[in-house]
Each structure stands twice: as C-alpha cells, then as structure tokens.
N, C-alpha and C positions, 0 to 999 in steps of 0.2 A: 316619123319625121326622118329626112335623111341628115346626113352630118352637116351638109352645106346650109341647110335651113336652121340647124341647132346653133351653128356658128353664127348665122345672120342674126339670130334672136339673142345671141348672149348665152346660150344654154351649154352646159359642158357634158360631155358623154360620160356616163357613170363608169363603163368598162375602163375607158381610158384613165380616169381618175384612180381607180381601183389598181391598174397596172403601175402607175406612177408611185402610189403609196407603198406597193409591195417592193419596187425597186428602191425606194427612199429607205425602207425598213432594212433591206438587205444591206444596203451601203452603210448605214448606221450601225449594223451588226458588225460589219468588217471594220469600220473606225474603231469601236469599242475593243476589238480583239487587238488591232495594231496599237492602240493606246496602251492596253494593258502590257503588251509585249515590250513596248518602248520603255514603260515606267519600270519593268522588270530589268531591262538591260541597262538602264541608267542607274538603278539601284546596286546592280552587280558591278558597274564600272565604279561607283563611288565607294563600294567595299574594297575593290581592288587597286583603288588609287591612293598611293601613299601621300601623307599630308605635307605640305610645305611647298608644293610646286603646283602650278596650274596644270589643268589638264591637257590643254594644247601644248605646253612645253614638254610634258611627259610624252604625248603621242609623237611629237617631232622626234624626240629622242629615242623612242622605240622604232619609229620608222627608219631612222638612220641606222640603228643597230640591225635591223631585220634586212637592210638592204643587200648585204652580203650573203644572207642565208638562202639555201635551197629549200624548195617545198619539202616537208617532211611526210605529209599526208596527201593524197590524191582522192578526190571525189569522183567516183567513176559512175557506172551504169545504174547502180542500185540506189544512188543518192544517200541519204542519212539513214544509216542503219546502226543496229547496237554495236557492231564490230568497227564501224567508223568512228563512233563516240568513244570506244575503249583506246582506239589508236590515238585519237586526238587527246584524250586524258592521259595517256602514258606519255606522250611526246611533250605535252604541257608540264608534267610532273618532271620529266627529265631536263627540259631546257628552259622553261618559262615562257620563251618567246619562240614562236613557230610560224611557218608559213603553210597555208593549204591551197593545193592547186584544184581548180574545178575542171576536170577534163570533160565530163558531161554535166548536164544541169546548168550550163552557164546562164541561162535566162533566169533561173531561180536561185542563183548564188546569194542574193541578199537575204532571201527567206531562209534558206538553208544555214547560212552563217548566223543568223539570228538565233535559229533553233539550236545550233551547236553552243553558242554563247551562252544561252539561258540554261541549258541542260548540264553544262560543265562549270557554271560560275566563273567564266572567263570574261575576259575584257576584248573587244574589237578595237584594235589599233587602226585598222583601215582595210579597205578593199581596192586594190590597184589591178586594173584589168580583170583577169580570171584568178587572182591570187588574193586570199584573205590573209591578214596578219593578226594573230592572237596572242594575248599576254595573260598569264596567270601567275601571281607570286606563288613561290614554293619555300615555305619557311624550313623544310626539311633538307634543303640543299645546303652544302657547305657555304659559309659567308664569301669564299673567294670565287665561287661559281654563280652567285645570284647577280641579278641585273640591278644596278644602283641607278635609281632615279632621282 
C-alpha cells in the first residue's frame, strides 16, 4: 500500500511513528539535561544569595555596580577550557563581581556561561549583549573590599 492509500484508510506509517518517537526521546533527554542544569544553577544562586534582600533587588544592584567595570576575561577561539576556568576563578576570588566578554562563541554564550557558573559555584547576574556578569562572594577579602548587598 502506498502512503496516500494508508492515509485514506486512517493507517499510520510505522517508520514515521518510529522516527517521531526517536525525536521525542531525544527532546526529552535534552529537556532533562537542561532541567538538571537549571536546578543546579538555582541552587548555586541560592547559596550565593545573602539573606534579607530579594534576588531581583540584588541583581539590580550588582548590574549597577558592574556597569562601570571592564571585562576581565575574554572567551576566544577555544571556548571553555581549563585555563579559562582558572582565569575566571582567580578573577572572582580577587573581585567578586566580574564581566566576561565573548569574542567568539557568541551563539553559545548562554550554554558556556551556564557551564562556567556551575563549575565555579558562581552566580549569574545577567548577560547583556556579548558580556556576562558573574558574582561570587569571597569571605577571604577584607571587609572594606567586599560587595555589600
């Protein structure tokens, strides 16, 4: 039977159904990965969010503080590497609030930022254009150099 006749009699093509179920399975796997990443990022944000202020107020203040900062780390041709992670970690330890510029990988900036945030236990303040703003509290800094939220 040809496809037209099968449609006419209400029959479904088994191969098409198999392809659709495979696509559905792939989409569900991707959604599960995104969900776990999102939950992990939310947990990290909660851990790095000081008590007493709402998260939106804190983000607003951090964005305002970051406005005058220059990007400290640049993401280039190699993307997320161990040396990039070390540079971001060092910058967060020194400054608490940093900007990262995406020179390359502009289309994947959201995924790369999520990867950086989750691997370094930092909080994502926001992504504006090709620049990501990250925050991680550093209790080792002197009280006068810490960001007060």
